[in-house]
C-alpha positions as a Markdown table, in Angstrom:
| # | Residue | x | y | z |
|---|---|---|---|---|
| 1 | Ala | -11.5 | -1.6 | 0.0 |
| 2 | Arg | -14.1 | -0.5 | -2.5 |
| 3 | Leu | -16.9 | -1.0 | -0.1 |
| 4 | Ala | -15.3 | 0.4 | 3.1 |
| 5 | Glu | -12.7 | 2.9 | 1.9 |
| 6 | Arg | -14.2 | 4.5 | -1.1 |
| 7 | Pro | -17.1 | 6.1 | 0.8 |
| 8 | Ile | -14.7 | 7.5 | 3.3 |
| 9 | Ser | -12.2 | 8.7 | 0.8 |
| 10 | Leu | -14.9 | 10.4 | -1.3 |
| 11 | Ala | -16.2 | 12.2 | 1.8 |
| 12 | Ile | -12.7 | 13.5 | 2.5 |
| 13 | Thr | -12.2 | 14.4 | -1.1 |
| 14 | Arg | -15.4 | 16.5 | -1.1 |
| 15 | His | -14.0 | 18.5 | 1.7 |
| 16 | Leu | -10.6 | 18.9 | 0.1 |
| 17 | Ala | -11.9 | 19.8 | -3.3 |
| 18 | Ala | -12.3 | 23.5 | -2.4 |
| 19 | Thr | -8.8 | 23.7 | -1.0 |
| 20 | Ala | -5.6 | 24.4 | -2.8 |
| 21 | Leu | -4.3 | 20.9 | -1.9 |
| 22 | Ser | -3.0 | 19.3 | -5.1 |
| 23 | Pro | -3.4 | 15.6 | -5.8 |
| 24 | Asn | 0.4 | 15.1 | -5.6 |
| 25 | Trp | 0.5 | 16.7 | -2.1 |
| 26 | Met | -2.3 | 14.4 | -1.1 |
| 27 | Thr | -0.1 | 11.5 | -2.2 |
| 28 | Ile | 2.7 | 12.8 | -0.1 |
| 29 | Val | 0.4 | 13.1 | 2.9 |
| 30 | Ser | -0.9 | 9.6 | 2.4 |
| 31 | Val | 2.7 | 8.2 | 2.2 |
| 32 | Leu | 3.7 | 10.1 | 5.3 |
| 33 | Val | 0.8 | 8.6 | 7.2 |
| 34 | Gly | 1.8 | 5.1 | 6.1 |
| 35 | Leu | 5.4 | 5.7 | 7.0 |
| 36 | Val | 4.4 | 7.0 | 10.5 |
| 37 | Gly | 2.5 | 3.8 | 11.0 |
| 38 | Ala | 5.3 | 1.4 | 10.0 |
| 39 | Pro | 7.4 | 1.7 | 13.2 |
| 40 | Phe | 4.5 | 0.6 | 15.3 |
| 41 | Phe | 5.0 | -2.8 | 13.9 |
| 42 | Leu | 8.4 | -2.9 | 15.7 |
| 43 | Ser | 6.4 | -3.9 | 18.8 |
| 44 | Ala | 4.8 | -7.3 | 19.4 |
| 45 | Glu | 2.1 | -5.7 | 21.6 |
| 46 | Pro | -1.4 | -5.8 | 20.1 |
| 47 | Leu | -2.1 | -2.2 | 21.0 |
| 48 | Trp | 0.9 | -0.9 | 19.1 |
| 49 | Gln | 0.4 | -3.2 | 16.1 |
| 50 | Thr | -3.2 | -2.1 | 16.0 |
| 51 | Val | -2.2 | 1.6 | 16.0 |
| 52 | Gly | 0.2 | 0.8 | 13.1 |
| 53 | Ala | -2.4 | -1.1 | 11.2 |
| 54 | Leu | -5.0 | 1.7 | 11.7 |
| 55 | Leu | -2.4 | 4.2 | 10.3 |
| 56 | Phe | -1.7 | 1.8 | 7.5 |
| 57 | Leu | -5.5 | 1.7 | 6.8 |
| 58 | Ala | -5.6 | 5.5 | 7.0 |
| 59 | His | -2.8 | 5.6 | 4.4 |
| 60 | Ser | -4.9 | 3.4 | 2.2 |
| 61 | Ile | -8.0 | 5.5 | 2.6 |
| 62 | Leu | -6.1 | 8.7 | 1.9 |
| 63 | Asp | -4.4 | 7.1 | -1.0 |
| 64 | Gly | -7.8 | 7.0 | -2.7 |
| 65 | Cys | -8.1 | 10.8 | -2.3 |
| 66 | Asp | -5.2 | 11.7 | -4.5 |
| 67 | Gly | -6.8 | 10.1 | -7.6 |
| 68 | Glu | -10.2 | 11.4 | -6.8 |
| 69 | Leu | -8.8 | 14.9 | -6.4 |
| 70 | Ala | -6.9 | 14.6 | -9.6 |
| 71 | Arg | -10.0 | 13.5 | -11.6 |
| 72 | Leu | -12.2 | 16.1 | -9.9 |
| 73 | Lys | -9.7 | 19.0 | -10.5 |
| 74 | Phe | -8.7 | 17.8 | -13.9 |
| 75 | Gln | -5.1 | 17.4 | -12.7 |
| 76 | Glu | -4.4 | 13.9 | -13.6 |
| 77 | Ser | -0.8 | 13.4 | -14.7 |
| 78 | Arg | 1.7 | 10.7 | -15.4 |
| 79 | Trp | 4.0 | 12.1 | -12.7 |
| 80 | Gly | 1.2 | 11.9 | -10.2 |
| 81 | Gly | 0.5 | 8.2 | -11.1 |
| 82 | Ile | 4.1 | 7.4 | -10.7 |
| 83 | Leu | 4.4 | 9.2 | -7.4 |
| 84 | Asp | 1.3 | 7.3 | -6.1 |
| 85 | Phe | 2.6 | 4.0 | -7.4 |
| 86 | Trp | 6.1 | 4.3 | -5.8 |
| 87 | Gly | 4.8 | 5.9 | -2.7 |
| 88 | Asp | 2.5 | 3.0 | -2.0 |
| 89 | Asn | 5.3 | 0.6 | -2.5 |
| 90 | Val | 7.6 | 2.5 | -0.2 |
| 91 | Val | 5.0 | 2.2 | 2.5 |
| 92 | His | 4.6 | -1.5 | 1.9 |
| 93 | Val | 8.3 | -2.1 | 2.1 |
| 94 | Ala | 8.6 | 0.0 | 5.3 |
| 95 | Val | 5.7 | -2.0 | 6.9 |
| 96 | Phe | 7.3 | -5.4 | 5.9 |
| 97 | Ala | 10.7 | -4.3 | 7.1 |
| 98 | Cys | 9.4 | -3.1 | 10.5 |
| 99 | Leu | 7.4 | -6.3 | 10.9 |
| 100 | Gly | 10.6 | -8.4 | 10.3 |
| 101 | Val | 12.7 | -6.3 | 12.7 |
| 102 | Gly | 9.9 | -6.3 | 15.3 |
| 103 | Trp | 9.5 | -10.0 | 15.1 |
| 104 | Ser | 13.3 | -10.4 | 15.4 |
| 105 | Leu | 13.4 | -8.1 | 18.5 |
| 106 | Ala | 10.4 | -9.9 | 20.1 |
| 107 | Glu | 12.0 | -13.4 | 19.7 |
| 108 | Gly | 15.6 | -12.3 | 20.3 |
| 109 | Val | 16.8 | -14.1 | 17.2 |
| 110 | Met | 17.9 | -13.0 | 13.7 |
| 111 | Trp | 15.9 | -15.4 | 11.5 |
| 112 | Pro | 12.7 | -13.3 | 11.4 |
| 113 | Leu | 14.7 | -10.7 | 9.5 |
| 114 | Leu | 14.6 | -13.1 | 6.5 |
| 115 | Pro | 10.9 | -13.1 | 6.0 |
| 116 | Gly | 10.9 | -9.3 | 6.4 |
| 117 | Ala | 13.7 | -9.0 | 3.8 |
| 118 | Ala | 11.9 | -11.5 | 1.5 |
| 119 | Ala | 8.6 | -9.6 | 1.6 |
| 120 | Ala | 10.2 | -6.2 | 1.3 |
| 121 | Gly | 12.6 | -7.3 | -1.4 |
| 122 | Ala | 9.9 | -9.1 | -3.4 |
| 123 | Thr | 7.7 | -6.0 | -3.1 |
| 124 | Leu | 10.4 | -3.8 | -4.6 |
| 125 | Ala | 11.1 | -6.4 | -7.3 |
| 126 | Ser | 7.5 | -6.8 | -8.2 |
| 127 | Ala | 7.0 | -3.0 | -8.3 |
| 128 | Gly | 10.1 | -2.6 | -10.4 |
| 129 | Phe | 8.8 | -5.3 | -12.8 |
| 130 | Ile | 5.4 | -3.8 | -13.0 |
| 131 | Tyr | 6.8 | -0.3 | -13.5 |
| 132 | Phe | 9.2 | -1.4 | -16.3 |
| 133 | Tyr | 6.9 | -3.9 | -17.9 |
| 134 | Val | 3.6 | -2.0 | -17.8 |
| 135 | Arg | 3.9 | 1.6 | -16.7 |
| 136 | Arg | 7.2 | 2.9 | -18.1 |
| 137 | Arg | 6.0 | 2.3 | -21.6 |
| 138 | Lys | 2.5 | 3.5 | -21.0 |
| 139 | Ile | 1.4 | 6.3 | -23.3 |
| 140 | Glu | 0.2 | 9.6 | -21.8 |
| 141 | Ala | -3.5 | 9.0 | -22.6 |
| 142 | Gly | -5.7 | 6.9 | -20.4 |
| 143 | Pro | -5.1 | 5.5 | -16.9 |
| 144 | Leu | -1.6 | 4.7 | -15.8 |
| 145 | Tyr | -2.5 | 1.4 | -14.3 |
| 146 | Thr | -5.0 | -1.0 | -15.7 |
| 147 | Ser | -3.6 | -4.5 | -15.4 |
| 148 | Val | -0.4 | -6.3 | -14.9 |
| 149 | Ser | -1.4 | -8.6 | -17.8 |
| 150 | Arg | -1.5 | -7.9 | -21.4 |
| 151 | Glu | -4.8 | -9.8 | -21.5 |
| 152 | Pro | -6.7 | -8.5 | -18.5 |
| 153 | Ala | -10.0 | -10.2 | -19.3 |
| 154 | Arg | -8.6 | -13.7 | -18.7 |
| 155 | Pro | -9.7 | -15.3 | -15.4 |
| 156 | Leu | -6.1 | -15.8 | -14.2 |
| 157 | Ser | -5.3 | -12.2 | -15.0 |
| 158 | Arg | -8.4 | -10.9 | -13.1 |
| 159 | Leu | -7.4 | -13.1 | -10.1 |
| 160 | Leu | -3.8 | -11.8 | -10.1 |
| 161 | Asp | -5.0 | -8.2 | -10.4 |
| 162 | Ser | -7.4 | -8.6 | -7.5 |
| 163 | Leu | -4.7 | -10.1 | -5.3 |
| 164 | Ser | -2.4 | -7.1 | -6.1 |
| 165 | Arg | -5.0 | -4.6 | -4.7 |
| 166 | Arg | -4.9 | -3.2 | -1.1 |
| 167 | Asp | -7.6 | -5.4 | 0.5 |
| 168 | Phe | -4.8 | -7.2 | 2.4 |
| 169 | Ile | -4.6 | -4.3 | 4.8 |
| 170 | Tyr | -7.8 | -5.6 | 6.5 |
| 171 | Leu | -6.0 | -8.9 | 7.2 |
| 172 | Val | -3.1 | -6.9 | 8.7 |
| 173 | Leu | -5.5 | -5.0 | 10.9 |
| 174 | Leu | -7.4 | -8.1 | 12.1 |
| 175 | Leu | -4.1 | -9.9 | 12.9 |
| 176 | Ser | -2.7 | -6.8 | 14.6 |
| 177 | Val | -5.6 | -6.7 | 17.0 |
| 178 | Phe | -4.3 | -10.0 | 18.4 |
| 179 | Gly | -0.6 | -9.1 | 18.1 |
| 180 | Lys | -0.1 | -11.5 | 15.3 |
| 181 | Ala | 0.7 | -9.2 | 12.3 |
| 182 | Thr | 3.9 | -11.3 | 11.9 |
| 183 | Trp | 1.6 | -14.1 | 10.6 |
| 184 | Phe | 0.8 | -11.8 | 7.7 |
| 185 | Leu | 4.5 | -11.3 | 7.2 |
| 186 | Ala | 5.2 | -15.0 | 7.1 |
| 187 | Ala | 2.4 | -15.6 | 4.6 |
| 188 | Ser | 3.7 | -12.7 | 2.5 |
| 189 | Ala | 7.3 | -13.9 | 2.5 |
| 190 | Val | 6.1 | -17.4 | 1.4 |
| 191 | Gly | 3.7 | -15.9 | -1.2 |
| 192 | Thr | 6.3 | -13.6 | -2.7 |
């Protein structure tokens, strides 16, 4: 994400910097783009899954713009960080849920709803844990999110933090091109 998305989001942010668009509104735009992409995963067709994955990627790129705008305009806020955090997780839950429902519809059976529910539920549980364990108690100064661990320099903590970033979207895109986004859902359900 840092290599591919950051240059794009910075270019977008440069154009938005002179506008009245606030970082929080940029977060809302980003979330809406992600939510518009989620229903495309209701289809097993590679074209529709790819459209959904591209919108999911666009959400991720635009998600970088809100923080960039906040820093550039000196409008960083705790509320903005919380809105961004929960907005991202709502998009992830919507994508996982749509993947599960789409898989169930394609197969004509109910069991694929279980991996969808597992991934969506675990995403919400993880987000809730991180919010209450790390973010809710965070003081106003400094970044809202630094690490899930109290000892972020440890190798295991660095590994877990890197796995919690948005790079997984590229795997969703790759699998979607072949109409196999459900493979990501299955791996996510097991992983969560």
